[in-house]
C-alpha positions as CSV (number, residue, x, y, z in Angstrom):
1,M,0.1,-0.1,-0.1
2,K,1.6,2.9,-1.4
3,K,1.4,5.7,2.0
4,I,2.4,9.3,0.7
5,I,3.1,12.2,4.0
6,I,1.8,15.6,3.2
7,A,3.5,19.1,3.7
8,L,1.4,21.7,5.0
9,S,1.9,24.3,2.2
10,F,2.1,23.1,-0.9
11,L,3.9,25.6,-4.0
12,G,3.7,28.5,-2.3
13,L,-0.3,28.5,-1.6
14,S,-1.9,29.2,1.4
15,S,-5.8,27.8,1.1
16,S,-8.2,29.9,1.9
17,I,-8.3,33.6,0.6
18,S,-9.7,37.1,1.2
19,F,-11.9,38.4,-1.9
20,A,-10.1,42.1,-0.7
21,Q,-7.1,40.8,-2.4
22,F,-8.1,40.7,-5.8
23,G,-9.0,44.7,-5.6
24,F,-13.0,44.1,-5.3
25,S,-13.4,47.2,-3.5
26,E,-16.3,49.3,-4.9
27,P,-17.2,50.5,-7.1
28,A,-15.3,48.0,-9.4
29,T,-14.7,46.9,-12.6
30,N,-14.0,44.7,-15.7
31,S,-10.9,46.0,-17.1
32,K,-8.5,48.7,-17.1
33,G,-10.0,52.1,-18.8
34,S,-13.7,50.8,-18.4
35,E,-17.1,52.2,-17.6
36,Y,-19.1,49.3,-16.5
37,K,-19.2,49.9,-12.3
38,F,-20.6,47.4,-10.5
39,S,-21.6,47.3,-6.7
40,K,-22.1,44.4,-4.9
41,I,-24.8,42.5,-4.3
42,A,-23.6,40.1,-2.8
43,H,-19.8,38.1,-2.4
44,L,-18.9,35.3,-0.9
45,D,-15.6,33.9,-0.4
46,A,-13.7,31.5,-2.6
47,T,-10.0,29.1,-2.3
48,P,-7.2,30.8,-4.7
49,V,-8.0,31.0,-8.9
50,Q,-6.4,27.8,-10.5
51,S,-4.8,27.2,-13.6
52,Q,-6.8,24.0,-15.6
53,G,-3.8,24.5,-18.0
54,Y,-3.9,23.2,-21.6
55,T,-6.4,20.1,-20.2
56,G,-9.8,19.8,-20.9
57,T,-10.9,18.8,-17.4
58,C,-12.6,22.0,-16.4
59,W,-15.5,20.5,-14.9
60,S,-13.2,19.3,-11.5
61,F,-11.5,22.7,-11.1
62,S,-14.6,24.1,-10.7
63,A,-16.8,21.8,-8.7
64,L,-13.7,21.5,-6.7
65,S,-13.6,25.1,-6.3
66,F,-17.3,25.0,-5.4
67,F,-16.5,21.9,-2.7
68,E,-14.3,24.3,-0.7
69,S,-16.4,27.3,-1.2
70,E,-19.2,25.1,0.8
71,L,-15.9,23.4,3.5
72,M,-16.0,27.8,4.0
73,R,-19.1,28.1,4.5
74,Q,-19.5,25.6,6.6
75,G,-16.9,26.9,9.2
76,N,-13.3,25.8,7.7
77,D,-12.2,29.2,7.0
78,N,-8.5,27.3,6.4
79,P,-9.7,24.2,4.1
80,D,-7.3,22.1,2.1
81,L,-7.1,22.8,-1.4
82,L,-8.8,19.3,-3.1
83,S,-7.2,17.2,-5.9
84,E,-8.4,18.3,-9.3
85,M,-6.0,15.5,-10.9
86,F,-7.9,12.6,-8.8
87,I,-10.8,13.2,-9.6
88,V,-9.7,13.3,-13.2
89,R,-7.8,10.5,-13.0
90,K,-10.7,8.3,-11.2
91,A,-13.4,9.4,-13.3
92,Y,-11.3,8.4,-16.8
93,E,-11.2,5.0,-15.1
94,S,-14.7,5.4,-14.9
95,K,-15.2,6.3,-18.1
96,A,-13.0,3.9,-20.0
97,E,-14.5,0.5,-18.2
98,K,-17.9,2.3,-19.5
99,Y,-16.6,2.7,-22.5
100,I,-16.1,-0.6,-23.1
101,R,-19.5,-1.8,-21.9
102,M,-21.6,0.4,-23.8
103,D,-19.5,-0.9,-27.1
104,G,-18.0,2.6,-27.7
105,K,-21.3,4.2,-28.1
106,I,-21.0,7.1,-25.4
107,N,-18.8,9.7,-25.2
108,F,-14.9,9.6,-23.9
109,S,-13.2,12.3,-23.9
110,E,-11.3,14.5,-21.3
111,G,-15.2,17.1,-20.1
112,G,-17.2,15.5,-17.8
113,A,-19.5,17.1,-15.6
114,F,-20.3,18.0,-12.3
115,H,-22.1,14.9,-11.4
116,D,-18.5,13.2,-11.6
117,I,-17.6,14.6,-8.4
118,P,-20.2,12.8,-6.1
119,Y,-19.9,9.9,-8.3
120,V,-16.2,9.6,-7.9
121,I,-16.0,10.6,-3.7
122,R,-18.9,8.3,-3.3
123,N,-17.0,5.8,-5.0
124,Y,-13.3,6.9,-4.2
125,G,-13.0,9.5,-1.8
126,I,-11.4,12.1,-2.3
127,V,-7.9,13.4,-1.2
128,P,-6.5,17.1,-0.8
129,L,-3.8,19.1,-3.9
130,E,-1.3,18.2,-1.6
131,A,-1.6,14.5,-2.1
132,Y,-2.1,14.8,-5.1
133,E,-1.0,17.0,-7.7
134,G,-1.1,14.8,-11.0
135,L,1.6,16.5,-12.4
136,N,4.5,13.4,-13.6
137,Y,5.3,14.0,-16.4
138,G,8.4,16.7,-16.2
139,S,6.1,19.7,-16.3
140,E,4.8,22.9,-13.4
141,R,1.3,22.9,-15.5
142,H,-1.3,20.4,-16.5
143,N,-1.5,19.3,-19.7
144,H,-3.3,16.4,-21.3
145,S,-3.0,16.2,-25.0
146,E,-0.1,14.1,-24.9
147,L,-1.8,11.5,-22.0
148,F,-5.5,12.2,-23.8
149,S,-3.7,10.6,-26.7
150,V,-2.3,7.8,-25.3
151,L,-5.1,6.9,-23.2
152,D,-7.4,7.2,-25.4
153,G,-5.6,5.1,-27.9
154,A,-5.8,2.4,-25.6
155,V,-9.0,2.7,-25.0
156,Q,-9.5,2.4,-29.0
157,G,-7.7,-0.2,-29.4
158,L,-8.8,-2.2,-26.3
159,L,-12.6,-1.8,-27.7
160,E,-11.3,-3.1,-31.8
161,H,-9.6,-5.6,-29.8
162,S,-13.0,-6.9,-28.0
163,K,-15.0,-6.8,-31.6
164,N,-12.5,-10.0,-32.5
165,R,-14.9,-12.6,-33.2
166,R,-11.1,-14.9,-32.5
167,T,-10.6,-13.4,-28.9
168,K,-14.5,-12.9,-28.0
169,S,-13.5,-11.7,-24.5
170,L,-11.9,-9.5,-22.7
171,T,-8.3,-11.3,-20.1
172,T,-8.0,-8.7,-16.4
173,A,-4.9,-7.3,-18.0
174,W,-6.5,-4.1,-19.7
175,K,-7.6,-2.8,-16.3
176,P,-4.1,-3.0,-14.7
177,A,-2.6,-2.1,-17.8
178,L,-4.9,1.9,-18.1
179,N,-3.8,2.2,-15.0
180,G,0.2,2.5,-15.7
181,I,-0.7,5.0,-18.2
182,L,-2.8,6.9,-15.5
183,D,0.2,6.6,-13.4
184,A,2.5,7.7,-15.6
185,Y,1.3,10.2,-16.7
186,L,0.2,11.0,-13.3
187,G,1.7,9.4,-10.3
188,D,0.9,6.6,-9.0
189,D,-2.7,5.7,-7.4
190,V,-3.1,7.4,-3.4
191,K,-3.6,4.7,-0.8
192,E,-2.8,6.4,1.9
193,F,-1.6,9.0,3.0
194,E,-0.4,11.5,6.7
195,L,-2.0,14.6,6.8
196,E,-1.4,16.5,10.4
197,G,-0.2,13.3,12.1
198,K,-2.7,11.1,10.7
199,T,-2.9,8.4,9.0
200,Y,-6.0,8.3,5.5
201,T,-7.3,6.7,3.0
202,P,-8.8,8.6,0.3
203,K,-12.6,7.5,1.7
204,S,-11.6,8.1,5.6
205,Y,-10.5,12.1,4.5
206,A,-13.9,12.2,2.8
207,K,-16.0,10.8,5.3
208,A,-13.8,13.5,7.4
209,I,-14.1,17.0,5.8
210,G,-18.3,16.6,6.1
211,L,-19.3,16.8,2.5
212,D,-22.4,14.6,2.1
213,M,-22.9,13.9,-2.1
214,D,-26.8,13.8,-0.9
215,D,-27.1,17.1,-0.4
216,Y,-26.6,18.9,-3.9
217,V,-28.4,19.2,-6.8
218,S,-28.2,19.9,-10.5
219,L,-30.6,22.2,-12.0
220,T,-31.4,23.5,-15.6
221,S,-34.3,24.7,-17.8
222,F,-35.0,23.5,-21.5
223,T,-38.8,22.9,-22.6
224,N,-38.1,19.2,-24.7
225,H,-38.6,18.3,-20.7
226,P,-41.7,18.2,-18.0
227,M,-40.9,21.2,-16.3
228,N,-40.3,20.5,-12.6
229,E,-39.2,17.2,-13.1
230,E,-35.5,15.5,-13.2
231,C,-34.2,14.5,-16.2
232,L,-31.1,13.6,-18.0
233,L,-28.8,16.4,-18.6
234,Q,-28.5,15.9,-22.6
235,I,-24.4,16.6,-23.3
236,P,-21.7,14.6,-24.2
237,D,-20.2,14.7,-21.5
238,N,-22.5,13.6,-19.5
239,W,-21.1,10.3,-19.2
240,A,-22.0,8.9,-15.5
241,W,-25.5,10.1,-17.0
242,G,-26.6,12.4,-13.8
243,T,-30.0,14.0,-13.8
244,S,-31.1,18.0,-13.3
245,Y,-33.9,19.0,-11.7
246,N,-35.8,21.0,-15.4
247,V,-37.2,23.8,-14.1
248,D,-39.1,27.5,-15.5
249,L,-35.8,30.0,-16.7
250,E,-37.1,32.2,-14.7
251,D,-36.7,30.0,-11.6
252,L,-33.5,28.7,-13.1
253,M,-32.3,33.1,-12.5
254,D,-34.5,33.2,-9.1
255,A,-32.7,30.6,-7.8
256,A,-29.2,31.0,-9.1
257,E,-30.1,35.1,-7.6
258,Y,-31.1,33.6,-4.2
259,A,-28.6,30.5,-3.5
260,L,-26.1,34.3,-3.8
261,E,-27.9,36.3,-1.5
262,N,-28.2,33.5,1.4
263,G,-24.5,32.7,1.1
264,Y,-24.4,29.9,-0.8
265,S,-21.8,29.7,-4.2
266,L,-23.0,27.5,-7.7
267,A,-21.3,25.5,-10.2
268,W,-21.7,26.6,-13.7
269,G,-22.1,25.1,-16.6
270,A,-22.1,26.5,-19.6
271,D,-21.0,28.1,-23.5
272,V,-17.9,30.2,-23.7
273,S,-18.7,30.0,-27.1
274,E,-20.5,33.4,-28.2
275,K,-18.7,36.8,-29.4
276,G,-19.4,38.2,-26.0
277,F,-17.9,35.9,-23.5
278,S,-14.4,37.4,-22.9
279,F,-12.2,36.5,-20.3
280,S,-9.4,38.7,-21.1
281,N,-12.5,41.5,-20.7
282,G,-13.6,40.0,-18.1
283,L,-17.6,40.4,-19.2
284,G,-19.8,38.0,-20.4
285,I,-22.2,39.6,-21.8
286,N,-24.5,39.3,-24.8
287,P,-25.9,42.2,-27.5
288,E,-28.7,43.3,-29.4
289,D,-25.8,44.3,-31.6
290,A,-23.0,41.6,-31.4
291,G,-22.1,42.5,-35.1
292,T,-19.8,45.3,-33.3
293,I,-17.8,42.7,-31.3
294,E,-14.1,42.0,-33.1
295,V,-13.0,38.1,-32.4
296,S,-9.1,37.2,-34.8
297,G,-7.4,34.1,-33.1
298,K,-9.5,31.3,-31.8
299,D,-10.3,29.2,-28.8
300,N,-8.1,26.0,-28.2
301,K,-10.7,22.6,-28.4
302,N,-10.9,22.7,-24.6
303,F,-11.8,26.5,-23.8
304,S,-8.9,26.0,-21.4
305,D,-7.2,28.9,-21.7
306,G,-8.5,32.7,-22.6
307,G,-9.7,32.1,-25.7
308,A,-9.8,34.3,-28.8
309,E,-9.2,38.7,-28.4
310,K,-12.4,40.0,-28.7
311,K,-12.2,43.9,-29.1
312,S,-15.0,46.4,-28.4
313,N,-17.0,49.4,-26.8
314,A,-19.6,46.7,-25.5
315,F,-16.6,45.5,-23.3
316,K,-16.8,49.2,-22.0
317,T,-19.7,50.4,-21.6
318,P,-23.1,49.0,-20.6
319,V,-24.9,48.7,-24.2
320,K,-28.4,47.3,-24.4
321,E,-28.6,43.7,-24.0
322,V,-30.9,40.3,-26.0
323,D,-34.3,39.9,-23.4
324,V,-33.5,36.7,-23.7
325,T,-36.8,34.0,-23.1
326,A,-37.2,30.2,-22.9
327,E,-37.7,30.1,-26.7
328,I,-34.1,31.9,-27.9
329,R,-32.8,29.9,-25.6
330,Q,-34.0,26.8,-26.1
331,E,-33.1,28.0,-30.3
332,G,-29.8,27.6,-29.1
333,Y,-30.0,24.5,-27.6
334,D,-32.3,23.0,-30.2
335,N,-29.6,24.1,-33.3
336,K,-26.6,22.9,-31.1
337,T,-25.4,26.9,-31.3
338,T,-25.6,26.0,-27.6
339,T,-23.0,23.0,-26.4
340,D,-21.5,22.7,-22.9
341,D,-18.1,24.2,-23.0
342,H,-16.6,25.1,-19.9
343,G,-17.0,25.0,-16.6
344,M,-16.8,27.8,-13.8
345,H,-18.1,28.7,-9.9
346,I,-20.4,31.8,-8.9
347,V,-19.2,33.4,-6.3
348,G,-20.5,36.5,-6.8
349,L,-23.9,39.1,-7.7
350,Y,-23.2,42.8,-8.8
351,K,-25.3,45.2,-10.7
352,D,-23.5,47.6,-13.2
353,Q,-24.8,51.6,-13.2
354,K,-27.3,50.9,-14.9
355,G,-29.0,48.5,-12.6
356,T,-28.3,44.9,-14.6
357,R,-27.5,42.3,-12.8
358,Y,-24.2,40.0,-13.2
359,F,-22.7,37.5,-11.5
360,L,-19.4,37.3,-10.6
361,V,-17.5,34.3,-12.2
362,K,-14.4,31.8,-10.8
363,N,-12.9,31.2,-13.7
364,S,-9.6,28.2,-13.7
365,W,-7.9,30.0,-17.0
366,G,-4.8,31.5,-14.2
367,T,-5.3,35.2,-12.7
368,G,-3.8,37.1,-16.4
369,N,-6.8,39.0,-16.6
370,Y,-7.9,42.7,-14.7
371,P,-10.3,41.2,-12.1
372,E,-7.4,38.5,-11.6
373,G,-9.0,35.2,-13.1
374,Y,-12.9,36.3,-12.4
375,L,-15.4,37.9,-14.5
376,Y,-19.0,39.6,-14.5
377,V,-21.0,37.6,-16.8
378,S,-24.9,39.2,-17.3
379,E,-28.5,38.3,-16.6
380,S,-28.9,37.4,-20.4
381,Y,-25.5,35.7,-21.1
382,F,-26.4,33.4,-18.1
383,K,-30.4,33.1,-19.1
384,W,-29.3,32.3,-22.3
385,K,-25.6,29.7,-21.9
386,T,-26.5,28.5,-19.3
387,I,-26.2,24.6,-19.6
388,N,-26.9,23.5,-15.1
389,I,-26.1,25.0,-11.8
390,Y,-25.1,22.4,-9.0
391,L,-25.9,24.2,-5.8
392,H,-26.7,22.4,-2.4
393,K,-30.9,22.1,-1.9
394,D,-30.8,24.2,1.0
395,G,-29.2,27.2,-1.1
396,L,-32.8,26.5,-2.4
397,S,-36.3,28.8,-1.6
398,K,-38.7,26.8,0.9
399,S,-41.3,27.3,-2.8
400,M,-38.5,26.4,-5.1
401,K,-37.9,23.0,-2.8
402,K,-41.5,22.5,-2.6
403,K,-41.5,22.8,-7.1
404,L,-39.2,19.6,-7.0
405,E,-40.6,18.0,-3.7
406,L,-37.5,18.8,-2.0
407,P,-37.4,18.7,1.8
408,K,-37.9,21.7,3.4
């Protein structure tokens, strides 16, 4: 059984951070020289911004950021940073197994969904970031391009072998072989580690930090499903087949605002491929005239960096935005212009000088923009491009819980 002894400091990062350090003094703004003036409605603490590097693992970074804020909300002012790559590794193991069982008829990729985190924690546990950094390939920055090429090649070869009429079966060696690839790139699987004089397994550590995975729910809003009932989140990366409660669009917006105003942050899955989403400008907006936005360059395949360069006066001065209806939202989902691109963490609610509401979003693309890793996303963009939100069930109002028939 492998044992890892971890130190109490890691790469110079403190475990928690005050937003005052990030310059969110009021009125806040999105970039230098911008005329946007944001005033706080609600603002929740979070752990430091990290970078997912060149990987498609935003879902793990954003969800664990969310759960770290949950630990803070529950009274742990200095929570351990949690290991994104432990979650990623275990998800890869389970994704590969399901992919083979389904004869390749489901998605196998770097991507995932928020449901993956409770799936992994329930089945395998969780470890601190210090116990599993996931950088075993001579780099200080995450980059899974080679890892996934090797892993996918092995899985596709295995699938082809399983269809061979001569063999007709798989040996018991394929899972250890797959884990050998993960060991080589991410580091040996963690079986046991020590923290502050105590020995933990991933499962015992998960129990010790006290997060109950049954306390969390996903909300979405699409008209092709019955309202106020659970539905399968129909996106390729939902390999675990997690369900969401389907609610009216206004209820989705109200639920997000209610949660933030009552101290509950949100994991946010969204489409970030639109012209109005600009990390470098610190904004996600939905202008009525998107033609004023000039785009140069392009986003990488995993939306794992700052994306294309975008220029417009709309990023400097508030403009009129689209009044998004359920019909407009559904049209984008049906014609595939709204896709599941990126997972982020919503930690605040603000309004600009015209009264328009914005969500303060913690990203996982590093701290290279003016709000140091954050951006402001307008109500219109949120309504238009949200795939789902994930939150503690107690962050829902009594009326919403009643609609969804959840315990009070």
